[in-house]
Every structure is written in C-alpha cells, then in structure tokens.
C-alpha positions in Angstrom: 6.5 -11.0 -26.1 4.9 -8.2 -28.2 6.9 -6.5 -30.9 6.1 -3.2 -32.6 8.3 -1.0 -34.8 11.4 -2.9 -33.7 10.7 -2.6 -30.0 10.0 -5.7 -27.8 7.8 -5.6 -24.8 7.6 -8.0 -21.9 3.9 -8.0 -21.0 2.4 -9.0 -17.6 -1.4 -8.8 -17.3 -1.6 -8.0 -13.6 -5.4 -8.6 -13.2 -7.3 -11.5 -14.7 -10.1 -13.8 -13.4 -11.8 -17.1 -14.1 -15.5 -16.8 -13.2 -18.8 -18.6 -13.3 -21.9 -16.4 -13.4 -24.2 -18.9 -15.1 -27.8 -19.0 -13.9 -27.3 -22.2 -12.1 -24.6 -20.6 -9.9 -26.6 -17.4 -9.3 -27.8 -17.5 -5.7 -30.2 -14.5 -6.1 -31.1 -11.5 -8.3 -27.9 -9.9 -7.2 -25.8 -12.5 -9.0 -27.5 -11.5 -12.2 -27.2 -7.8 -11.5 -23.5 -8.2 -10.9 -22.6 -10.0 -14.1 -25.0 -7.7 -16.1 -23.1 -4.7 -14.8 -19.8 -6.3 -15.9 -21.3 -7.0 -19.3 -22.5 -3.3 -19.6 -18.9 -2.2 -19.0 -17.6 -4.8 -21.5 -19.9 -3.9 -24.4 -19.9 -0.1 -23.8 -16.1 0.3 -23.6 -15.0 -2.3 -26.2 -14.5 -2.0 -29.9 -17.4 -3.7 -31.7 -15.1 -6.5 -32.9 -14.2 -7.4 -29.3 -17.7 -7.7 -27.9 -18.7 -11.2 -26.8 -22.2 -12.7 -26.9 -23.8 -12.4 -23.4 -24.0 -16.2 -22.9 -20.3 -16.6 -23.5 -19.6 -13.9 -21.1 -21.1 -15.8 -18.2 -18.5 -18.5 -18.2 -15.1 -19.0 -19.9 -13.3 -22.0 -18.5 -9.6 -22.5 -18.4 -9.0 -23.6 -22.0 -10.6 -20.4 -23.3 -8.8 -18.3 -20.8 -5.4 -19.6 -21.9 -6.4 -19.0 -25.5 -7.8 -15.4 -24.9 -5.1 -14.2 -22.6 -2.1 -15.6 -24.3 -3.3 -15.3 -27.9 -0.5 -14.7 -30.3 2.1 -14.7 -27.6 1.5 -11.0 -26.7 1.1 -11.6 -22.9 4.0 -13.3 -21.2 2.6 -13.8 -17.7 -0.7 -13.0 -16.0 -1.9 -12.8 -12.3 -5.2 -14.1 -11.0 -7.2 -11.7 -8.8 -10.3 -13.6 -7.7 -13.5 -12.3 -6.0 -15.6 -14.4 -3.7 -19.1 -12.8 -3.7 -20.5 -15.8 -1.8 -23.7 -13.9 -1.0 -24.5 -13.7 -4.8 -23.2 -17.0 -6.1 -23.6 -20.6 -4.7 -20.0 -21.6 -5.4 -18.7 -18.0 -5.4 -18.0 -15.9 -8.4 -14.3 -16.5 -8.9 -13.4 -20.1 -9.7 -10.6 -20.2 -7.2 -9.6 -23.9 -7.2 -9.9 -24.0 -11.0 -7.7 -20.9 -11.3 -5.2 -22.3 -8.8 -5.0 -25.6 -10.7 -4.5 -23.7 -14.0 -1.7 -21.7 -12.4 -0.1 -24.9 -11.2 -0.3 -26.4 -14.7 1.3 -23.3 -16.2 3.6 -21.8 -13.6 5.6 -20.1 -16.4 2.5 -18.2 -17.5 0.3 -17.8 -14.5 0.5 -16.6 -10.8 -2.4 -17.3 -8.5 -3.5 -14.7 -5.9 -6.2 -15.7 -3.4 -8.6 -13.6 -1.2 -9.5 -13.1 2.4 -12.2 -11.3 4.3 -11.7 -10.1 7.9 -15.3 -10.8 8.7 -14.4 -14.5 8.6 -12.7 -14.0 11.9 -10.3 -16.4 13.5 -11.4 -19.3 11.2 -10.5 -17.1 8.2 -7.1 -16.4 9.6 -6.5 -20.2 10.0 -7.6 -20.7 6.4 -5.3 -17.9 5.2 -2.3 -19.6 6.8 -3.3 -22.9 5.2 -3.9 -21.3 1.8 -0.6 -19.4 1.9 1.3 -22.7 2.5 -0.7 -24.7 -0.1 -0.8 -22.1 -2.8 2.6 -20.4 -2.1 0.9 -17.0 -2.2 2.7 -13.8 -3.0 -0.4 -11.7 -3.2 -4.1 -11.4 -2.3 -7.1 -9.6 -3.8 -9.4 -7.8 -1.4 -12.9 -6.7 -2.1 -14.0 -4.2 0.5 -17.5 -3.8 -0.8 -18.4 -7.5 -0.8 -21.5 -8.5 1.2 -21.2 -10.8 4.2 -24.5 -11.6 6.0 -25.9 -8.3 7.1 -22.7 -6.5 6.4 -22.4 -4.6 3.1 -18.7 -3.8 3.2 -15.6 -3.4 5.4 -12.5 -1.1 5.7 -8.8 -1.9 5.6 -8.6 -0.1 8.9 -11.0 -2.4 10.7 -9.2 -4.1 13.7 -9.7 -7.6 12.3 -8.3 -6.4 8.9 -5.1 -5.4 10.7 -4.9 -9.0 12.1 -5.0 -10.3 8.5 -2.5 -7.8 7.2 -0.2 -8.7 10.0 -0.6 -12.4 9.0 0.2 -11.5 5.4 3.4 -9.9 6.6 4.3 -13.0 8.6 3.5 -15.3 5.7 5.4 -13.3 3.1 2.3 -12.2 1.2 3.6 -8.8 0.3 1.3 -7.7 -2.6 -2.1 -6.5 -1.4 -4.4 -5.8 -4.3 -7.5 -3.9 -3.3 -10.5 -3.1 -5.5 -10.9 0.6 -5.2 -12.8 1.6 -8.3 -16.2 2.0 -10.0 -19.0 0.5 -8.1 -20.7 -2.7 -9.5 -24.4 -3.2 -9.1 -25.6 -4.0 -6.4 -22.5 -3.1 -4.3 -22.3 0.2 -2.5 -20.2 2.9 -4.0 -18.8 4.3 -0.8 -17.5 0.8 0.3 -14.8 1.3 -2.4 -13.6 4.6 -1.1 -9.8 4.9 -1.2 -9.3 6.8 2.1 -8.5 3.7 4.2 -5.5 2.9 1.9 -3.7 5.9 3.3 -3.8 4.6 6.8 -2.7 1.0 6.2 0.1 2.0 3.7 1.6 4.1 6.5 1.3 1.3 9.1 2.5 -1.5 6.8 5.4 0.0 4.9 6.8 -3.5 4.1 3.7 -4.4 2.1 2.8 -3.1 -1.4 -0.8 -1.9 -1.8 -1.9 -2.2 -5.4 -5.0 -0.1 -5.8 -7.0 -1.7 -8.6 -8.8 0.6 -11.0 -6.5 3.4 -9.6 -9.4 4.7 -7.4 -11.7 5.7 -10.2 -13.8 7.8 -10.0 -11.7 9.2 -7.2 -8.5 9.6 -9.2 -7.5 12.8 -7.5 -8.0 11.4 -4.0 -5.9 8.4 -5.0 -3.1 10.4 -6.5 -2.8 12.6 -3.4 -2.6 9.5 -1.2 -0.2 7.6 -3.5 2.3 10.4 -3.9 2.7 10.5 -0.1 2.8 6.7 0.4 5.6 5.2 -1.7 4.3 1.6 -1.2 1.0 2.3 -3.1 0.8 1.2 -6.7 -1.9 1.9 -9.4 -3.6 -0.9 -11.4 -5.0 0.1 -14.7 -7.9 -2.4 -14.8 -11.1 -0.7 -16.0 -9.1 2.5 -16.7 -7.3 1.3 -19.8 -10.4 0.4 -22.0 -11.2 4.2 -22.0 -8.3 4.3 -24.5 -10.9 3.3 -27.1 -14.1 5.2 -26.1 -12.6 8.3 -24.3 -8.9 8.6 -25.3 -8.5 12.1 -23.8 -9.9 10.9 -20.5 -7.4 8.0 -20.6 -4.7 10.5 -21.4 -5.6 12.4 -18.3 -5.6 9.3 -16.2 -2.1 8.3 -17.4 -0.8 11.8 -17.2 -1.9 12.2 -13.6 -0.6 8.8 -12.6 2.8 9.4 -14.2 3.1 12.9 -12.7 2.1 11.9 -9.1 3.3 8.3 -8.8 6.0 8.1 -11.4 6.4 5.5 -14.1 7.5 2.7 -11.8 4.2 2.3 -9.9 1.7 1.7 -12.6 0.5 -1.8 -13.7 -1.1 -2.9 -17.0 -4.3 -5.0 -16.3 -6.9 -6.2 -18.7 -9.3 -7.3 -16.0 -10.1 -10.4 -18.2 -12.7 -11.5 -18.9 -14.2 -8.0 -18.7 -11.8 -7.4 -21.6 -9.2 -9.4 -23.5 -5.6 -8.1 -23.2 -4.5 -8.3 -26.9 -6.3 -5.2 -28.2 -5.5 -3.2 -25.0 -1.7 -3.9 -25.4 -1.8 -3.0 -29.0 -3.7 0.3 -28.4 -1.5 1.2 -25.4 1.8 0.8 -27.4 0.4 3.0 -30.1 -1.1 5.6 -27.7 0.3 9.0 -27.1 -0.8 12.0 -24.9 -2.4 14.5 -27.3 0.0 17.4 -28.0 -2.5 20.0 -26.8 -2.5 18.4 -23.3 0.7 20.2 -22.5 0.5 19.7 -18.7 1.5 16.0 -19.3 4.7 14.6 -20.5 4.7 12.3 -23.6 4.6 8.6 -22.9 8.0 7.3 -23.8 8.7 3.7 -25.0 10.5 3.1 -21.7 7.5 4.2 -19.7 5.3 1.9 -21.8 7.6 -1.0 -21.2 7.6 -0.5 -17.5 3.8 -0.2 -17.3 3.1 -3.1 -19.6 5.2 -5.6 -17.7 8.5 -4.7 -16.1 6.8 -3.1 -13.0 4.7 -6.2 -12.3 7.6 -8.5 -13.0 9.5 -6.7 -10.2 6.6 -7.1 -7.7 6.3 -10.8 -8.5 9.9 -11.8 -8.9 9.4 -12.8 -12.5 12.5 -13.5 -14.5 12.5 -11.2 -17.5 14.7 -12.3 -20.4 17.8 -10.2 -20.7 16.9 -8.8 -24.1 13.5 -7.5 -22.8 14.9 -5.6 -19.8 15.7 -1.9 -19.9 19.4 -1.0 -19.9 20.7 -0.5 -16.4 21.5 3.1 -17.0 17.7 3.7 -17.6 16.6 1.9 -14.5 17.5 4.8 -12.2 14.6 4.0 -9.9 14.0 0.4 -8.8 11.9 1.2 -5.7 8.8 3.3 -5.0 9.0 6.9 -5.9 9.6 9.4 -3.1 6.9 12.0 -2.5 9.3 14.8 -3.4 9.2 13.6 -7.0 5.7 15.0 -7.3 7.3 18.5 -7.4 5.0 19.7 -4.6 7.4 22.6 -4.0 6.3 24.1 -7.3 2.6 24.1 -6.5 
C-alpha cells in the first residue's frame, strides 16, 4: 500500500517479468540485440539514480525481483507476463518455471500468466490445456512478433490463433495480454500492429484483451479501436516512464486514454525489469496534466487509484482491503465503457 498526502493506494503492477539474457543463454546475435534494446530503453527513460549496470540487467533472479518489485510495501500485487523468444535464447527469455514457482510461493503477492503461440499447432493446444490446469491460469501474454523457424510473426486473426482463443474461453483464461507497442531489435515493427485486436475483440466479447504498451507508437489507432470495443484495455508498460523524460507526451497519452477508453480500462505496469515500479508509482501519484493542455481533464485521485491497482484487481479477482476501495457511490462504472462515452456525437 502506498500512502501520499493522506491518500492510500492499492497498487497492482500488471506487467512484470523474470528473465535470463546472460551470454550463456543467448542462442545467437539476436539474443544480444534484444536485451541491448531493452537496456537502451531502460537507461534512456530512467532517472539517473534508477539506472542499473548492464551486467545486472541481464539477469535478476527471484530474490532480487521480490526486493525490487515489493520494496517499501508500495506494490501490493504483481502479474507475470513472460515472453518465450526461443529463437534467440537457449532456455527462452522468460524464466517461466522459475516465475511460476515464485508465484506459488507468494500467492498473496504474485499471479503467473503463461504464453502460447499458434504456430505450435495441435501440440501447443494440448500443452495449453495442461498448463492451464497445472498453473490455474487466469491470463496469458502473447507476443505476435516472436520468431518461429522461418516465420517472423503472426496475427491474432490467424485461423490457428482462433483455436487457441477458443481454448482460452473453454479453460477460463479470460485475460489476453498482447504486446502491441514499440518494436524491439531485431523484431519487425509491423508484427506489432494493433489492427488484429479489433477483429478478435468483436468475436470474443467474453475475453478481455489487454493491449500492452497501449499500441505505441500507434496510440491513435489503438484508441479508435478500443473506444468501439469495450473489452479492450490499455496497459501502460513502456508508456509510463515517459513521465520522467517527456512529461507532456505522457500527459497526451493519459489524456487520450482517459478520453477514449475511460478511467476503468487503464492498467499501471512497470514492465519490470525494464523499470522498477517504486519511482513510477511515486511519479504517477504526483503527476498532473499541465494546465495549458486544456483538451484533457485533470487526473483526479480516484482516476489514479483505479489506474494504479483497482482496475487490475477487478480483472484478476484480487481482494482489495475495504479501506483501499473507492466508495460505492464513486464506482458508477464497474464494466467496460460503452463507445458512446467517447462523445463521438460532438465530433
């Protein structure tokens, strides 16, 4: 629980990872390119006091993750969102079994999401069913730009992807997190395009599609899709560190998301270990839309509480202590915002 100026915030970090990018796990030059690109984001968008040495950035381990993510009691719960990247790393990039074991050891603090790839075919479907039972999955993380043999990406609209989404529906995996953001060397930029989200959100209205990185640099495309698809949610991973280096740009991102999606469909995410959550939470609580950006409404304390944790808690059925909930009178909207709320009639 984070406290500032008498206000208490229940914080859920909706996007963290446990990875191993050490040289001995790098399968080829692309493994080094990938982690080097991560590190460039880290050092260029972080305050100087928060920049790690490169060697520490390659690998954290569970003990350090628990210390970094839950330092000072600011974060109450966090959700693992792993990436496989088996073409770049011998054992994969995300330490899936280690992360799952850590979540089992700390169920009050960690939720584990797994991944799937439709290019794994029928065998992958069988594995998804087994993983769902073993790991009690409520969500998955999808990486549409991941390489697989000769393939350098896939779409949510691919026929086999529909088979996997149907399996998620059957298995009760209702939170579908999809990386749709800035490209990462050497992956292809267009493989992260947001257009396929529109199609699947329409066809799977009982699933929630969390678009990680809120579609950046395609924010406008994402917002036009999300305002029409009430089961689409924005994840702030990668977007929120701009609060330090480009605060007006971050104000634009938040202003657009609140206008088009509403305050109930935006999730705080540090993207650990790209960044640690403590300084991001502190900056976000203190942040306000500049007064001269009059097209955007100010960010109220209630909005910040929803974004920092209450929205994610609802998606993952987390029990929020009574004193950290918003008064029922303020919770006028518990489900996705309807498209009409975007005030399209005034355009």
